C-alpha positions, 0 to 999 in steps of 0.5 A: 122491874118489880119493887123487890128487884129494885130494892135488892139490887142495891145490896148485891152485885149479882142478878135479881129477877122476878119470874111470873108463872100461872100459879106463883111468882118466884123472886131470885137474888144472887149474893155470890158464893156464900153461906147464909140464911133467909127467912120471911117474917110479916112481908119482909125477907131477912137475909143474913150473910157473914153477920150482915143482915139485909131486909127486903119487902116481899109480896104477901103470901110468901110461902117458901124462902130458901138460900143455896150457895148464895142464891136466895129464892122466895116463892109466892103463891097466888 
């Protein structure tokens, strides 16, 4: 279990997983069916849902962060 997965499990009842591929790592967390925003700033993912803010450390090199229907996906290129 990665540090991201450990950190995010405290803030969500849904799934939190890390997928390792040859050229990238993908971090995924399920916050339930909700609207929100995610952004990565200086190695920190900032997730805002219904006025609540959650912050998680993510690996350096995070190239893209999106949130769709409560699913946060962060891609990290190697």
